[in-house]
C-alpha positions as CSV (number, residue, x, y, z in Angstrom):
1,M,151.7,141.9,57.0
2,Q,149.4,143.9,54.7
3,L,148.2,142.5,51.5
4,N,150.4,143.4,48.5
5,W,147.8,144.9,46.2
6,N,150.1,145.3,43.2
7,L,151.2,141.7,43.4
8,A,147.6,140.6,43.7
9,L,146.7,142.5,40.5
10,A,149.6,140.9,38.7
11,L,148.5,137.4,39.8
12,L,145.0,138.3,38.7
13,A,146.2,138.9,35.1
14,L,148.1,135.7,35.2
15,L,145.2,133.7,36.4
16,R,142.9,135.2,33.8
17,L,145.3,133.8,31.2
18,Q,145.3,130.4,32.8
19,L,141.5,130.3,32.9
20,G,141.4,130.9,29.1
21,H,138.8,133.6,29.1
22,G,137.3,134.3,25.7
23,S,134.3,136.5,24.9
24,E,131.7,137.3,27.6
25,L,128.9,134.8,28.0
26,S,125.7,136.8,27.2
27,L,122.5,135.5,28.7
28,D,120.4,138.6,29.1
29,A,118.3,138.0,26.0
30,A,118.3,134.2,26.0
31,S,115.1,132.3,26.5
32,G,114.8,130.0,29.5
33,A,115.7,126.8,27.5
34,E,118.5,128.5,25.6
35,M,119.9,130.0,28.8
36,A,120.0,126.6,30.4
37,R,121.7,125.1,27.4
38,Q,124.3,127.8,27.2
39,M,125.1,127.7,30.9
40,A,125.4,123.9,31.0
41,A,127.8,123.9,28.1
42,H,129.7,126.9,29.5
43,L,130.3,125.3,32.9
44,A,131.1,121.8,31.6
45,P,134.8,120.9,32.2
46,S,137.1,120.8,29.1
47,T,138.1,117.2,29.9
48,P,139.2,115.3,26.7
49,T,136.7,112.8,25.5
50,D,139.1,109.9,25.9
51,V,139.7,110.8,29.5
52,Q,135.9,110.8,30.1
53,E,135.6,107.5,28.4
54,T,138.3,105.9,30.5
55,A,136.7,107.3,33.7
56,A,133.2,106.0,32.7
57,M,134.6,102.6,31.9
58,A,136.3,102.5,35.3
59,V,133.0,103.3,37.0
60,I,131.3,100.3,35.1
61,S,134.3,98.1,36.1
62,R,133.9,98.9,39.8
63,V,130.2,98.2,39.6
64,I,130.2,94.9,37.8
65,G,133.8,93.7,37.9
66,E,136.5,92.7,35.5
67,R,134.1,91.4,32.8
68,S,133.0,95.0,32.1
69,S,135.1,95.4,28.9
70,Q,133.8,92.1,27.6
71,L,130.2,93.2,28.1
72,F,130.2,97.0,27.4
73,M,131.9,99.6,25.2
74,V,131.6,103.3,25.9
75,Q,131.9,106.4,23.7
76,V,131.7,110.1,24.5
77,N,130.3,112.1,21.6
78,K,130.0,115.8,21.9
79,H,127.9,116.0,18.8
80,M,125.0,114.4,20.6
81,D,122.4,116.5,22.4
82,L,123.4,117.9,25.7
83,R,123.0,115.4,28.6
84,S,121.8,112.5,26.4
85,F,122.7,108.8,26.0
86,Q,122.1,106.1,23.4
87,I,122.2,102.3,24.0
88,T,122.7,99.8,21.2
89,K,124.0,96.3,20.7
90,L,127.2,95.7,18.7
91,D,127.8,92.8,16.3
92,D,130.3,91.3,18.8
93,G,127.5,91.0,21.5
94,R,128.7,93.9,23.6
95,I,126.4,96.9,24.5
96,L,127.6,100.3,23.3
97,L,126.9,103.1,25.7
98,M,127.2,106.4,24.0
99,G,126.7,109.7,25.8
100,W,127.3,113.5,25.6
101,D,129.8,113.2,28.4
102,G,131.1,110.6,30.9
103,V,128.2,111.2,33.2
104,S,125.7,110.6,30.4
105,V,127.4,107.4,29.6
106,C,127.2,106.2,33.2
107,K,123.5,107.3,33.3
108,G,122.9,105.1,30.3
109,F,124.7,102.2,32.0
110,H,122.5,102.6,35.1
111,H,119.4,102.7,32.9
112,Y,120.4,99.4,31.2
113,L,121.2,97.8,34.6
114,K,117.9,98.8,36.2
115,Y,115.4,98.6,33.3
116,V,116.9,95.8,31.2
117,L,118.9,93.6,33.6
118,N,116.6,94.3,36.6
119,K,119.5,95.2,38.9
120,D,120.1,98.4,40.9
121,V,122.6,100.1,43.1
122,D,122.2,102.0,46.4
123,W,124.3,104.2,48.7
124,F,125.1,101.1,50.7
125,K,125.5,98.7,47.8
126,M,127.6,99.7,44.8
127,R,128.7,96.3,43.5
128,I,126.5,94.1,41.3
129,E,127.2,90.5,40.4
130,L,126.2,89.5,36.9
131,P,125.7,85.8,36.0
132,T,128.8,84.3,34.2
133,N,126.6,83.0,31.3
134,L,124.7,86.3,30.9
135,Q,123.5,87.1,27.4
136,L,123.0,90.8,27.2
137,P,119.5,91.6,25.7
138,N,119.5,93.5,22.4
139,V,117.8,96.9,22.9
140,T,118.0,100.3,21.3
141,I,117.3,103.1,23.7
142,E,117.8,106.9,23.3
143,S,117.2,109.3,26.2
144,K,117.8,113.1,26.7
145,S,117.7,114.8,30.1
146,A,115.0,117.4,30.5
147,S,117.2,119.0,33.1
148,P,120.4,120.6,31.6
149,F,121.7,120.6,35.2
150,I,121.2,117.7,37.7
151,Y,122.6,118.9,41.0
152,H,123.6,117.0,44.2
153,Q,124.9,118.1,47.7
154,N,124.1,120.5,50.4
155,V,126.9,122.4,52.3
156,C,125.7,120.6,55.4
157,T,126.1,117.1,53.8
158,W,129.8,117.5,54.1
159,S,129.5,117.7,57.9
160,Y,126.5,115.4,58.6
161,S,127.5,112.5,56.2
162,F,130.9,113.0,54.5
163,V,133.0,114.4,57.4
164,W,134.9,111.2,58.1
165,W,135.1,109.8,54.6
166,G,138.4,108.9,52.9
167,F,138.7,108.6,49.1
168,E,137.6,104.9,49.1
169,Q,134.2,105.9,50.4
170,W,134.2,109.0,48.2
171,R,135.0,106.8,45.1
172,R,131.9,104.7,45.7
173,H,129.8,107.9,46.1
174,L,131.2,109.5,43.0
175,D,130.4,106.3,41.0
176,W,126.8,106.6,42.3
177,M,126.6,110.3,41.4
178,A,127.7,109.4,37.8
179,L,125.2,106.6,37.5
180,M,122.4,109.0,38.6
181,G,123.4,111.5,35.9
182,I,124.6,114.2,38.4
183,S,126.4,117.0,36.5
184,L,126.9,119.8,39.0
185,T,128.1,119.7,42.6
186,I,130.3,121.7,45.1
187,A,133.7,121.5,46.6
188,P,133.6,123.3,50.0
189,V,136.9,122.4,51.6
190,Q,138.8,125.7,52.2
191,E,140.4,125.8,55.7
192,A,144.0,125.2,54.6
193,I,143.7,128.1,52.2
194,W,142.1,130.4,54.7
195,V,145.0,129.7,57.1
196,E,147.4,130.8,54.4
197,V,145.4,134.0,53.8
198,Y,145.0,134.9,57.4
199,T,148.6,134.2,58.2
200,E,149.8,136.4,55.4
201,M,147.5,139.1,56.7
202,G,149.1,139.0,60.1
203,L,146.8,136.9,62.3
204,S,148.5,134.5,64.8
205,L,147.8,130.8,64.7
206,E,146.0,131.1,68.0
207,E,143.6,133.7,66.6
208,I,143.0,131.5,63.6
209,D,142.4,128.5,65.8
210,E,139.8,130.5,67.8
211,H,137.9,130.9,64.5
212,L,138.0,127.5,62.8
213,A,135.5,125.0,64.2
214,G,136.1,121.3,64.7
215,P,135.9,118.8,61.8
216,A,132.2,117.9,62.4
217,F,131.1,121.5,62.5
218,Q,133.0,123.2,59.6
219,A,129.9,123.7,57.4
220,W,128.5,126.2,59.9
221,Q,131.7,128.0,60.5
222,R,132.1,128.4,56.8
223,M,128.7,130.2,56.7
224,G,129.4,132.4,59.6
225,N,127.0,130.7,62.1
226,I,129.6,129.6,64.6
227,R,133.3,129.9,65.3
228,G,135.8,127.7,67.1
229,W,133.4,125.2,68.4
230,A,135.0,121.7,68.9
231,G,138.3,122.8,67.4
232,P,141.1,123.2,66.8
233,L,141.9,121.9,63.3
234,T,145.5,120.7,63.2
235,P,147.7,121.4,60.2
236,E,147.7,117.7,59.3
237,W,143.9,117.6,59.1
238,R,143.8,120.8,57.0
239,R,146.4,119.5,54.6
240,Y,144.7,116.1,54.3
241,Q,141.3,117.6,53.5
242,L,142.9,119.8,50.8
243,L,144.5,116.8,49.1
244,L,141.3,114.8,49.5
245,Q,139.2,117.6,47.9
246,Q,141.7,117.8,45.0
247,E,141.4,114.1,44.4
248,I,137.6,114.3,44.5
249,I,137.4,117.2,42.1
250,A,139.8,115.5,39.6
251,A,137.6,112.3,39.6
252,Q,134.5,114.4,39.1
253,R,135.9,116.4,36.2
254,N,137.2,113.3,34.6
255,L,133.6,112.2,34.3
256,G,132.5,115.6,33.0
257,M,130.9,116.9,36.2
258,S,131.1,120.7,36.9
259,V,132.3,121.7,40.3
260,A,131.5,124.9,42.1
261,L,134.3,126.4,44.3
262,P,134.0,128.5,47.4
263,A,134.0,132.3,47.1
264,F,134.4,134.9,49.8
265,A,131.1,135.7,51.6
266,G,132.5,138.2,54.1
267,H,132.7,136.1,57.3
268,V,136.0,136.6,59.0
269,P,137.7,136.0,62.4
270,R,137.0,138.6,65.1
271,A,140.7,139.2,65.4
272,L,140.9,140.8,61.9
273,K,139.4,143.9,63.3
274,R,142.6,144.4,65.3
275,L,144.6,144.6,62.1
276,H,142.1,146.7,60.2
277,P,140.3,149.1,62.6
278,G,139.3,151.4,59.8
279,S,137.4,148.8,57.8
280,T,133.6,148.2,58.3
281,F,132.9,145.1,60.3
282,M,129.4,144.1,61.4
283,E,128.4,142.0,64.3
284,V,126.6,138.8,63.3
285,Q,123.4,138.0,65.1
286,R,123.5,135.1,67.6
287,W,122.8,131.8,65.9
288,N,120.8,129.2,67.9
289,Q,121.9,130.7,71.3
290,F,125.6,129.8,71.0
291,P,127.6,131.7,73.6
292,D,130.0,134.5,72.7
293,R,133.0,132.2,72.8
294,Y,131.6,130.3,69.8
295,C,129.4,132.8,68.1
296,C,130.2,134.4,65.9
297,G,132.8,135.8,63.6
298,L,132.4,139.3,62.1
299,F,130.8,140.2,58.7
300,L,133.1,142.4,56.6
301,E,131.0,144.7,54.5
302,P,131.3,143.6,50.8
303,T,131.6,147.3,49.8
304,D,134.7,147.8,51.9
305,N,138.0,147.8,50.0
306,L,139.4,145.2,52.3
307,F,136.7,142.8,51.1
308,N,137.9,143.0,47.5
309,E,141.5,142.5,48.6
310,I,140.7,139.3,50.6
311,A,138.3,138.0,48.0
312,L,140.9,138.3,45.3
313,I,143.7,136.6,47.2
314,F,141.4,133.9,48.4
315,L,140.0,133.1,45.0
316,Q,143.5,133.1,43.5
317,K,144.6,130.5,45.9
318,I,141.3,128.5,45.5
319,I,141.7,128.4,41.7
320,T,145.4,127.5,42.0
321,A,144.5,124.6,44.2
322,Y,141.4,123.3,42.5
323,G,141.3,124.7,38.9
324,S,137.9,126.2,37.8
325,N,134.7,125.5,36.0
326,H,133.7,129.2,36.2
327,I,131.2,128.7,39.0
328,F,131.6,129.7,42.6
329,F,129.4,129.5,45.6
330,C,129.0,131.5,48.8
331,D,126.1,132.4,51.1
332,P,126.4,135.6,53.1
333,F,123.2,135.3,55.0
334,N,122.5,131.7,55.6
335,E,120.2,131.7,58.7
336,L,121.7,135.1,59.5
337,E,119.7,138.3,59.1
338,P,121.4,141.0,57.1
339,P,122.5,144.0,59.2
340,V,120.6,146.6,57.2
341,A,117.0,146.2,56.1
342,K,117.0,148.3,53.0
343,P,116.8,147.2,49.4
344,E,119.6,149.5,48.3
345,Y,121.9,147.8,50.9
346,M,120.9,144.4,49.6
347,R,121.6,145.5,46.1
348,S,125.0,147.0,46.8
349,T,126.0,143.9,49.0
350,A,125.1,141.4,46.3
351,A,126.7,143.5,43.6
352,A,129.9,143.8,45.5
353,I,130.1,140.0,46.1
354,Y,129.4,139.2,42.5
355,E,132.0,141.8,41.4
356,S,134.6,140.3,43.7
357,I,134.1,137.0,41.7
358,R,133.8,138.6,38.3
359,R,136.9,140.6,38.7
360,L,138.9,137.4,38.8
361,D,136.8,135.5,36.3
362,P,134.7,137.6,33.9
363,Q,132.8,134.5,32.9
364,A,132.0,133.4,36.5
365,I,128.6,132.4,37.7
366,W,127.6,132.7,41.4
367,L,125.9,129.7,42.8
368,L,123.6,130.7,45.7
369,Q,121.5,128.7,48.1
370,G,117.9,130.0,48.2
371,W,117.6,128.8,51.8
372,M,117.9,132.3,53.2
373,F,114.6,133.2,51.6
374,V,112.6,130.3,53.1
375,K,110.1,131.3,55.7
376,N,112.1,134.5,56.6
377,P,109.9,137.6,56.9
378,F,113.0,139.8,56.4
379,W,113.1,138.9,52.7
380,T,110.2,141.0,51.3
381,T,109.7,141.0,47.6
382,D,111.7,144.3,47.4
383,M,114.6,143.0,49.4
384,A,114.8,139.7,47.4
385,E,114.5,141.5,44.0
386,A,117.2,144.0,45.0
387,F,119.6,141.2,46.0
388,L,118.9,138.9,43.0
389,T,119.0,141.5,40.3
390,A,122.3,143.1,41.4
391,A,124.1,140.8,39.0
392,P,123.3,140.4,35.3
393,R,120.7,137.8,34.3
394,G,122.3,134.4,34.2
395,R,125.2,135.3,36.5
396,I,123.4,134.1,39.7
397,L,122.3,130.5,39.7
398,V,119.9,129.8,42.7
399,L,119.4,126.5,44.3
400,D,115.7,126.5,45.3
401,L,116.7,124.3,48.2
402,Q,113.4,122.9,49.4
403,S,111.1,123.0,46.3
404,E,109.1,120.0,47.4
405,Q,107.7,121.8,50.4
406,F,108.6,125.5,50.4
407,P,109.3,126.6,46.8
408,Q,110.6,130.1,46.6
409,Y,110.6,130.4,42.9
410,E,106.9,131.1,43.0
411,L,107.2,133.9,45.6
412,T,110.1,135.5,43.7
413,R,108.5,135.2,40.2
414,S,111.1,132.7,39.1
415,Y,113.9,134.5,41.0
416,F,113.3,137.7,39.0
417,G,114.7,136.1,35.9
418,Q,117.8,134.5,37.4
419,P,118.2,130.8,36.6
420,F,117.3,128.3,39.4
421,I,117.5,124.6,40.1
422,W,114.4,122.8,41.5
423,C,115.7,120.8,44.5
424,M,114.4,118.3,46.9
425,L,115.9,118.9,50.4
426,H,113.9,116.2,52.2
427,N,116.3,115.6,55.1
428,F,117.6,117.6,58.0
429,G,120.6,116.6,60.0
430,G,120.8,113.1,58.5
431,T,118.0,111.9,60.8
432,L,116.2,108.6,60.2
433,G,112.5,108.0,59.7
434,M,110.6,106.9,56.5
435,F,109.3,110.1,54.9
436,G,108.8,111.6,51.5
437,S,106.5,113.4,49.1
438,A,106.6,111.4,45.9
439,K,103.4,112.8,44.4
440,L,104.4,116.4,45.1
441,I,107.8,115.9,43.6
442,N,106.3,114.3,40.5
443,S,103.9,117.2,39.9
444,G,106.1,120.0,41.4
445,I,108.9,119.6,38.8
446,E,106.3,119.7,36.0
447,E,104.7,122.8,37.4
448,A,108.1,124.6,37.7
449,R,108.8,123.7,34.0
450,R,105.5,125.0,32.8
451,L,105.6,128.2,34.9
452,P,105.2,131.3,32.6
453,N,108.6,132.8,31.9
454,S,110.2,130.1,34.0
455,S,114.0,130.4,34.5
456,L,114.3,126.8,35.6
457,V,117.5,125.2,34.3
458,G,117.8,122.0,36.3
459,T,116.7,119.7,39.1
460,G,118.6,118.2,42.1
461,I,118.7,116.8,45.5
462,T,120.0,118.8,48.5
463,P,119.7,116.6,51.7
464,E,121.6,117.7,54.8
465,G,122.4,114.1,55.3
466,I,122.2,110.9,53.2
467,G,122.0,107.2,54.2
468,Q,118.2,107.2,54.6
469,N,115.0,106.9,52.4
470,Y,117.1,106.0,49.3
471,V,113.9,105.5,47.3
472,M,113.0,109.2,47.4
473,Y,116.4,110.3,46.0
474,S,116.4,107.7,43.3
475,F,112.9,108.8,42.3
476,T,113.6,112.5,42.3
477,L,116.8,112.1,40.2
478,E,114.9,110.0,37.6
479,R,112.0,112.4,37.6
480,G,114.4,115.3,37.0
481,W,115.9,113.5,34.0
482,S,112.4,112.7,32.6
483,N,110.5,115.2,30.5
484,R,107.1,114.1,31.8
485,P,105.6,112.9,35.1
486,L,106.3,109.3,36.0
487,D,103.6,106.8,36.8
488,L,104.1,106.4,40.5
489,D,102.6,102.9,40.8
490,S,104.7,101.6,37.9
491,W,107.9,103.3,39.2
492,F,107.6,102.0,42.7
493,T,106.9,98.5,41.3
494,S,109.9,98.6,39.1
495,F,112.0,99.9,42.1
496,S,111.1,96.7,44.0
497,H,112.0,94.5,41.0
498,A,115.4,96.0,40.6
499,R,116.1,96.4,44.3
500,Y,115.6,92.7,45.0
501,G,116.1,91.2,41.6
502,V,112.8,89.4,41.6
503,K,109.2,90.1,40.5
504,D,107.1,89.2,43.4
505,E,103.6,90.5,44.2
506,R,104.3,90.7,48.0
507,L,107.4,92.9,47.5
508,E,105.5,95.0,44.9
509,Q,102.6,95.5,47.3
510,A,104.9,96.3,50.2
511,W,106.4,99.2,48.3
512,L,103.0,100.4,47.1
513,Q,101.8,100.4,50.7
514,L,104.8,102.6,51.6
515,K,104.2,104.8,48.6
516,N,100.7,105.5,49.7
517,S,101.6,106.0,53.4
518,V,105.0,107.2,54.5
519,Y,106.0,108.6,51.1
520,S,102.7,110.5,50.6
521,F,103.4,113.5,52.8
522,H,102.0,116.8,51.8
523,G,101.6,119.9,54.1
524,L,103.5,122.7,55.7
525,Q,104.6,120.9,58.9
526,K,108.4,121.0,59.4
527,M,109.4,117.4,59.1
528,R,112.8,117.3,60.9
529,G,113.0,113.6,61.9
530,Q,112.6,114.3,65.6
531,Y,110.2,111.6,66.8
532,V,109.4,110.6,70.4
533,V,112.1,108.0,70.5
534,T,114.8,110.6,69.7
535,R,113.5,113.7,71.4
536,R,114.2,114.8,75.0
537,P,111.3,113.5,77.0
538,S,108.6,116.0,78.1
539,F,104.8,116.3,78.1
540,K,104.9,119.0,75.5
541,Q,105.5,116.9,72.4
542,E,102.8,116.6,69.7
543,P,103.5,113.4,67.6
544,F,102.3,113.8,64.1
545,T,101.6,111.2,61.4
546,W,100.0,111.8,58.0
547,Y,99.1,108.1,57.2
548,N,97.5,105.1,58.8
549,A,100.1,103.1,60.7
550,S,98.4,99.9,59.6
551,A,99.9,100.4,56.1
552,V,103.4,100.1,57.6
553,L,102.4,97.0,59.5
554,D,101.1,95.5,56.3
555,A,104.2,96.4,54.4
556,W,106.3,94.9,57.1
557,H,104.4,91.7,57.1
558,L,104.7,91.5,53.3
559,L,108.5,92.0,53.5
560,L,108.8,89.3,56.1
561,S,106.8,86.8,54.1
562,S,109.0,87.4,51.0
563,R,112.2,86.1,52.6
564,A,112.3,82.7,50.8
565,I,112.2,84.2,47.3
566,I,115.6,86.1,47.7
567,P,118.5,83.6,48.1
568,L,120.8,84.3,51.0
569,E,123.8,84.2,48.8
570,D,122.3,86.8,46.4
571,D,124.1,90.1,46.5
572,R,120.7,91.8,46.9
573,Y,119.8,90.0,50.1
574,E,121.8,92.7,51.9
575,M,119.3,95.4,50.7
576,Y,116.4,93.2,51.7
577,E,117.8,93.0,55.2
578,H,118.5,96.7,55.3
579,D,114.9,97.4,54.4
580,L,113.6,94.9,56.9
581,V,115.6,96.7,59.6
582,D,114.3,100.0,58.5
583,I,110.6,99.1,58.4
584,T,110.9,97.4,61.8
585,R,112.5,100.5,63.2
586,Q,109.7,102.6,61.5
587,F,106.9,100.6,63.1
588,L,108.5,100.8,66.5
589,Q,109.0,104.5,66.0
590,I,105.3,105.0,65.2
591,S,104.3,102.8,68.1
592,A,106.5,105.0,70.5
593,D,104.7,108.1,69.2
594,Q,101.4,106.5,69.9
595,L,102.4,105.1,73.3
596,Y,103.5,108.6,74.3
597,V,100.1,110.0,73.6
598,N,98.6,107.5,76.0
599,L,101.4,108.0,78.6
600,R,100.6,111.7,78.6
601,S,96.9,111.0,79.0
602,A,97.5,108.6,81.9
603,Y,99.6,111.3,83.6
604,K,97.0,114.0,83.2
605,K,94.3,111.6,84.6
606,R,96.6,110.5,87.4
607,Q,96.2,106.8,86.3
608,V,99.2,105.4,88.1
609,S,98.9,101.7,87.1
610,R,98.1,102.6,83.5
611,F,101.2,104.9,83.4
612,E,103.4,102.2,84.8
613,F,102.0,99.6,82.3
614,L,102.7,101.9,79.4
615,S,106.1,102.8,80.7
616,S,107.2,99.2,80.7
617,K,105.9,98.8,77.1
618,L,107.9,101.9,76.0
619,L,111.1,100.6,77.6
620,K,110.5,97.2,76.0
621,L,110.1,99.0,72.7
622,F,113.6,100.6,73.1
623,D,115.1,97.2,73.8
624,D,113.5,95.8,70.6
625,M,114.7,98.7,68.6
626,E,118.2,98.2,69.8
627,L,118.1,94.5,68.9
628,I,116.9,95.1,65.3
629,L,119.3,98.0,64.7
630,A,122.3,96.0,65.9
631,S,121.6,93.4,63.3
632,S,122.6,95.7,60.4
633,R,126.0,97.4,59.7
634,N,124.2,100.4,58.3
635,F,122.6,101.3,61.7
636,L,125.6,101.1,64.1
637,L,126.9,103.9,66.2
638,G,130.2,102.1,66.3
639,N,130.9,102.7,62.7
640,W,130.4,106.5,63.0
641,L,132.7,106.7,66.0
642,Q,135.3,104.4,64.6
643,Q,135.5,106.4,61.4
644,A,135.9,109.6,63.4
645,K,138.8,108.2,65.4
646,Q,140.4,106.8,62.2
647,A,140.2,110.2,60.6
648,A,142.3,111.8,63.4
649,P,145.8,112.5,62.1
650,H,147.4,111.5,65.4
651,P,146.3,109.1,68.2
652,G,146.4,112.1,70.6
653,E,143.6,113.8,68.6
654,Q,141.2,110.8,68.6
655,R,139.5,112.0,71.8
656,N,138.5,115.3,70.2
657,Y,137.4,113.7,67.0
658,E,135.2,111.3,68.9
659,F,133.9,114.2,70.8
660,N,133.0,115.9,67.5
661,A,131.2,112.8,66.3
662,R,129.3,112.3,69.6
663,N,128.3,115.9,70.1
664,Q,127.0,116.4,66.6
665,I,124.4,113.7,66.9
666,T,123.3,114.5,70.4
667,A,123.9,117.9,72.1
668,W,125.1,119.8,69.0
669,G,126.8,122.5,70.9
670,P,128.4,123.2,74.3
671,D,125.1,123.2,76.2
672,G,122.7,121.4,73.8
673,Q,122.1,124.5,71.6
674,I,120.6,122.4,68.8
675,L,119.8,119.3,70.9
676,D,118.9,116.2,68.9
677,Y,118.8,118.1,65.6
678,A,121.1,115.5,64.0
679,C,119.7,112.5,66.0
680,K,120.2,109.0,64.7
681,Q,118.3,105.8,65.4
682,W,121.4,103.7,65.6
683,S,122.3,100.7,67.8
684,G,124.3,102.0,70.7
685,L,122.7,105.4,70.7
686,V,119.3,103.8,71.4
687,S,120.6,101.7,74.3
688,D,123.0,104.3,75.9
689,Y,121.4,107.6,75.2
690,Y,117.7,107.6,74.1
691,R,116.5,104.8,76.4
692,P,118.3,106.1,79.5
693,R,116.7,109.5,79.0
694,W,113.2,108.0,78.8
695,R,113.8,105.7,81.7
696,L,114.9,108.7,83.9
697,F,111.8,110.6,82.7
698,L,109.4,107.7,83.4
699,E,110.9,107.1,86.8
700,D,110.6,110.8,87.8
701,V,107.0,111.0,86.6
702,T,106.1,107.8,88.4
703,V,107.5,109.2,91.7
704,A,105.5,112.4,91.1
705,L,102.3,110.4,90.6
706,H,102.9,108.3,93.7
707,S,103.6,111.3,95.8
708,L,100.6,113.2,94.5
709,R,102.6,116.2,93.3
710,P,103.0,117.6,89.8
711,F,106.0,116.6,87.7
712,N,108.7,119.3,87.6
713,G,109.6,119.5,83.9
714,T,112.1,122.3,84.5
715,A,114.1,120.3,87.1
716,F,114.0,117.3,84.8
717,K,115.5,119.2,81.9
718,L,118.5,120.3,84.0
719,K,118.8,116.8,85.4
720,V,118.8,114.9,82.1
721,S,121.1,117.4,80.6
722,Q,123.7,117.0,83.3
723,E,123.4,113.3,83.8
724,I,122.9,111.9,80.3
725,E,122.9,114.4,77.4
726,L,126.1,116.5,77.9
727,P,128.2,113.7,79.4
728,F,127.6,111.5,76.4
729,S,129.8,113.7,74.2
730,N,132.8,113.0,76.5
731,K,132.4,109.3,76.8
732,V,134.8,106.8,75.2
733,D,132.8,103.6,75.2
734,V,133.6,101.3,72.3
735,Y,130.7,100.0,70.2
736,P,130.4,97.1,67.8
737,V,131.3,97.8,64.1
738,T,129.9,94.5,62.9
739,P,126.2,93.4,63.1
740,V,124.9,91.0,65.7
741,G,122.1,88.5,65.2
742,N,119.9,87.4,62.4
743,T,117.9,90.3,61.0
744,W,114.9,88.2,59.7
745,F,114.4,86.2,63.0
746,I,114.7,89.4,65.1
747,S,112.3,91.3,62.9
748,Q,109.8,88.3,62.9
749,D,109.9,88.0,66.6
750,I,109.3,91.8,67.1
751,F,106.5,91.6,64.6
752,E,104.7,88.9,66.5
753,T,105.2,90.7,69.7
754,W,104.0,94.1,68.6
755,K,101.3,92.8,66.3
756,A,99.7,90.9,69.1
757,Y,100.2,93.8,71.5
758,S,98.5,96.2,69.1
759,K,95.6,93.9,68.5
760,D,95.1,92.7,72.0
761,T,95.6,95.8,74.2
762,L,95.7,98.8,72.0
763,F,93.6,100.3,69.2
764,L,94.2,103.0,66.6
765,H,92.1,106.1,66.6
766,N,93.0,109.0,64.3
767,N,96.4,107.5,64.0
768,R,97.0,107.5,67.7
769,L,97.1,104.7,70.1
770,S,94.7,104.3,73.0
771,V,94.4,101.8,75.8
772,P,90.9,100.1,76.2
773,R,89.2,100.3,79.5
774,K,89.3,96.5,79.8
775,L,92.7,96.9,81.3
776,G,91.0,98.0,84.5
777,H,91.9,101.7,84.3
778,K,89.5,104.4,85.2
């Protein structure tokens, strides 16, 4: 069935009335600060103040319990400065939290918790117990965000972290977002709507199923990188995800958050060409060597009439399903090279996409990821300027996705006047490993604000996956709110106080050691979390550290020695145990990197006994890592797999959902196309995937050494792929979902083992581990 264009235009007129369009928002002549203010006010939802107050009070109640109304009162006051809060004490002893919107009220509540009551939250801990006899301190605090927008999420986070979540988990995360002051986010779920659109256009369900990827890979199908991999998506899943997204958006807007909705970027099923042979479809370049069956869809030229027809119908359905805050996101060239390398093509393409949005909503703003510009030689200055200036100033809002390492606003002269948000990406694939750039973030935000003619309008965090290095996200969000650089030593010290609820010099020093080591990275190396323990074994790896490993050992020892000062029954002991697991894992990860360097050296020198000695130590390290990870619920493979199976709409679909979960964190593709990109140092994965790979490698190398022949790396790649890597996706082993063992005792035992080992048999040199000649090796 062809699209009914007259009906579409009639619906367009109706939707414009529903959106309540008034006069055009004019930003062309506005200064940077005025543009930011106008945009933030323009995109804010029109949620009544009493609804926002109720939502904010509900957040507080979920965090501290039923006594919340006895301790706090909230008020939303639109006469206050944009994104500001005030804290005062009432005559009845309650604390009044007043803010510009519900999010600002929650931000004020978090400030009071952390800096007055010495208590804090975390992704893994959103409930705080307050003493029954608590007398709330009398303070008067006023604070205004220096960032009109504070943004959170990455399109990939929905696949790497959120994919199996139900609303209960989402509710906790939304509460956290509000406490952090986050005011802008995205809502990418769109598959049920696309099925409607494609069905109305005449595609069969089989053709649609060939296009839609499985639940763990939807982010990349949405951006045109892959098609059909690990599918199909059942109608029940599509319907559930639509309903879940609606519930999430409602909760976000009730708090005053703005939500960007999907727009049409041009990526369509290959079968659409059959129905519209006269339209202009472009082949998409192969992404990460995916085979033809799974790569890729077609790119419909935005200047083609069919593009406008599809965009209009799709956006009408999106707005009908989700409402609108006048902001829409799409990325036509995410890790895909445009088909024509001419500035005029880039200008016409961007103009057509923007016009397809503006035609439905004249006040719309296009939210664009700046990732396509990062380290891509295609995007010369002329190309980028042509693309970005195709829409009026202020109508494209760019997420400078990895500002902490590869800021593009400098290369594009502040995106040629288009507003942008300074973002910390930090994480790829949801990998683990302590890492961060606290000093660069502290100074980088300031530099962006002081840039001549800066079009900066906000700050944000854009990790591909969460659940790791919480301290960096907490710091970045607070830095984004602050109008001046933070004192790093003071901030990390306060972080330790609120995290554990005690002021102890050992805990303070532990976090200062981490600040000066793992969280002090600066450089251009791509930090993707792929360390020796989680990479396919070979002799071609080059382990890299930017800090002295002894700092991690010292911080580990300080954490261990602080156990007695945090009562076991205290709600913050859980975070202490989490950090103990993480730092134990980190030191073992470092030690594996360093052991590897010596294994490689022993192989090159044909030192058989030395190689065998180091091999046994590395395998012991994997055993110890499995032990410590198994002691914490936050590091269990079993939880990830169980959530995937529970998300399946029917028991018969559990196998495919488990396949999705397993494949994403290992092979990432039918033949390991992005092998280990989303690797996880989790209990179960260490014992049944990473350790077996290294055992096989070490055994094969040992045989080669004894037989006086070179190790065949090519043969090993094929062998390990067929015997361990690819089969893992299809396994159905059940793993624990509850922790095993006492974290502190396990960590203490590992500390004594590896401390003694590092002192007695190994020494550090240039952050690499070497074996002394006293072991009898030549």
